[in-house]
N, C-alpha and C positions, 0 to 999 in steps of 0.2 A: 164710551163711558168717559166719566168726569176722571181726572187726575188722579188726584189724592184723597180727596174726601169719599165721603160714603152719599150713597143716594137714599132720597126719599121717596117712599111710596104713598101713594093718596088714594083711597077709596071716596068719593066726595058724594053725598048725598044730601036729600033735603032737610034730615035732620042729624046726620051725625057724618062725621069725617073719620073712616078708621086711618090710620098712620102704620107704617111699617118703615123700616129703615135696614140698609145694606150692611154687612160685615165689610171693614177695611179691605178687605182683597175681593171682593163682588162678587163670593160666592153663594152666600146665602140672604135670605129676608127674614128678618126678626119682627113680629108686631110688637110696636109700643104702646098705642093706645088709641082710644077712641075719642074724637071732640065731640062732646052734643051742641047743638047748636039749639040757641033759643027760637029762633024764628028763620025761617028758609029766606029773608030778606036780608038778613043780619048778619055780616061776614065779619066785622072788627074783632072781635075776640076769638074766633075761629083763625083769622090772618096773624093775630099777634101769637097766638099759641105755636102756631108753626113756624113763624120765624124765633121764637124760643128753641123748638126743638132743632131746628137747622142749625141754630147758634152751640148748642149741647152737642149735638152729635156731629158738628162739623161736614155738614151737607155742602156738595157742590152742584147738584143737579138733581130735580124731581121727576118722578114719575107720576100722572095723574091716570088714572083709570077712566077710559072712554066708552060708556053705555051705549053702544048702537044696541038695535034689535036683532035678533037672530037671524034674520035674513039681509042683515047688512046694512039696513037702511037706519038714518039717523033722526032721530025724533027730538020733542023738547029736552028731553033730558042732558041730551047731546051740546046743545045750544048753549043750556046752561054751565054745563062742565067746560065749553070752549071760554065762555064769559069769565070764570073762574081762575081758568089759566092764565088769562091775560091778566088779572089782577094779581095771582102769584110773580109773573114775571116782571109787572110792574112793580111789585111793593119789594120782593125778594132778590132783584136782579139777576136771579138764576133762570138757566133754560127749564123749561118745561115741556118732556116728552109725554104726549097722548099715549096709552097703551090700550086696545081692544080688553073689554073687561068681561065679555061675552061668558054667563055660564061661571063667574067666579062667586057669587054668592050662593049659588046650587052648590058648587065643590065646596065651599067652605061649610056647610051646611051638612054633606054627607061625609066631611071629614069629622065633624063635631058626633053627628051619629055613630060613626063609627069608634070614637073613641070612649061611648058611652052616656053622652051627654043627648039626651032622649028627649029632656022637657024643653018644648019649644021656646016657653020664655027665657029658660036658661042659656040657648044656643042666640037667643036674640041678642045676648048682652056682649056676645064676641064676634058674631059674623062680621061685621065691618072691619073688626082689626084683621081677622084671618083673611078676609077678600082683598085687603091692602097688602097682605104678605102675598098673596097668590100672585097678583097685580105685578109688584115687585119682581118676584122671582122667576115669572114668566120672561120679564124684560131680562133679565141676570142672563138665565139660560140663553134667550137668544142672542144676545149680547156674546155669550162664550160661543157658542156656535159660530158667529159670524166672524171672531177670532180666528177659532181653527180652521177656517176656509182660508184665509190669508196666507 
């Protein structure tokens, strides 16, 4: 984990990027926002907003969801995510760690249903932000477990 700054968690998609940030102690992930993308090929505004969030929260590293297939294979989305990772590293000069995000969107949907948000359209408004939280929380938990084993 990174020294004193926070960690940014991202759920990168063709239309949106869900954003979460760690607390300063790296214990919990909080949802921040969903960045809406105008076109899948245009990332300038998305990257600019991510840079603003990095400055606002004092972020020193980034965790990016890696969308492998359930069987562990990598598809087209993985290639797009790797390209986005390279762009992020180049533009922000921060380390970006890929984290397996299989089933986080399903889990996010389940959480909202359990919370009483049964309208599919309503859940769609929040699913990417919650998925980003789950990706980041998984990473934080994994790092805490590694620390305990030392």
